N, C-alpha and C positions, 0 to 999 in steps of 0.2 A: 414734519415729523421730527421729533427729537429723540436722541439716544440718551437714556438715563443710566446713571451708574447703579450697579447692584449694591447689595448690603455691605460689601467690602470696600466700596468706593472706587472700584475699577470698572471702566467702561468696557463693555464686551466688544471684541473685534468685529469689524465689518466682514461680510462673507468674502469679499475680494482679498482682504488682508489675511484672513484665515487660510484661504487657498494659497496665497503667496508664501505664507509661513510654512505650510505643509510641503510646498514644493522646495523651499529653501532647506528644510530639514532633510528631505530626501537627497538633495544634492550634497549636503554636508555628510550624510551617511555614505554616499558613493565615494566622495572624495576621501573619506576616512579609510575605506577599503582599499582604494587605489594607493593611498600613502603606505599602507602595510605591504602591498605588492611591490611597489617601487623600492621600499626600504629593503625588502628581501633581495631584489635584483641588485641593488647598490651594494649590499653586503657581499653578495656572491662575486661581483666584479672587483670589489676592493680586495679580495683575497688572491687575485691573479699575481700580484707582486711577490707572493710567497715563493714562486720560482726564483726570482731574483735574490730573495733573501737567502735561499738555500745555496745558490751559486756563490753569493758573497761570503757566506759562512764557510763554504768549501775552500774559497781562495784564502781567507784569513787563517783557517786552521791548517792549511797545507795539504788537505786531502785531495784537492784538484791539482794535478801536476801542472806547473807553469815555470818556464825558464825566465820569465820577466821578473826583475827585482821589484817592480812596482805592483806586483799582483796583490800583495797584502793591502796596499793603499786602495787599489781598485775594489778589493773585497769589502773594505770598510765603507766605501762610497755606496756600493751596492746594498750593504746592510742598512746604512742610514737612510737612503732614499726609499728603499722598500718598506722599512719600518714606518717611515713618515706617511707614505701613501696608504698603507694598510690601516694605520691608526686614524688618519683623516677620513678615509672611506667608511670605516666602521662607526666612527663618530657621527658622520652625516647620516648613515643608515639608522642609527639609534635615534637621532633627532627627528628623522622622517617618521619613524614608527611612533614616537611620542607625540608628534604633531597630529598624526592620524587619530591617536587616542583623544587628544585635546579637541580635535574637530568633532569627534563623535559626542563628546560631553559638552561641547560649546564653551570651552574654557581657553584662557590664554590666547587671545586674539593676536596680540603683538608677536608672540612666539611663532604662531602659525604663519604670520606674514613673513617673518624673517626666514623661517625654514623654507617657505615657498620661493623666496628670492634666491636663497643659496642652492636649492634643488634645481634651479634653472641651469646650473653649471653642468649637471649630469645629463648630457645629451644622449638620445632624444627623449627618453621617457621622463626624466626629471624636468626637462624644459616644458613639455606639454602639461605635466601635472602642476608644475609651479605656476604657469600662466593661468590655467583654469582655477587654481586655488586663489591666486591674486584677484582674478575677476570676481569670484564669488565673495571673497572676504571684504572687498571694497563696496559691496552693495549695502545701502543703508538698512535694508530689512534684515540682512544677516548680522550686521553690527548690533541691531536690537536684540536678536536672538542670543548673541554672546553676552550682552548686558543683562538680559533677563535671567540667564543661567547663573 
């Protein structure tokens, strides 16, 4: 029995391949949703240093009483580190949400791989999500889905 190409020149997928593609699409849809959820959690946790930012601004402006002459320097350190952590966390959250969108549309395979690797730093949720995403994105059938899109 031979499989012939249709009028467009494309051979129809085998039933097993169609089932695998449907399963991969469902997994990508779930990964997309989980990326949105973990992005929201990451954004929330990245705003925790706002407390340090307020303390640092209080030390710099002199609104917090301190007898230490180095309080202004400590305040600037608080402000700098808190700002850095907030910006990095919100940037990671934004990339996670964008990777979720790309997973749903099956676009930008490399970006999704990079975001999955970086999200492994955000323990424990990002680690689990990153590992599952890397496992899915390294499957040949999923790579074909990204190429077809």
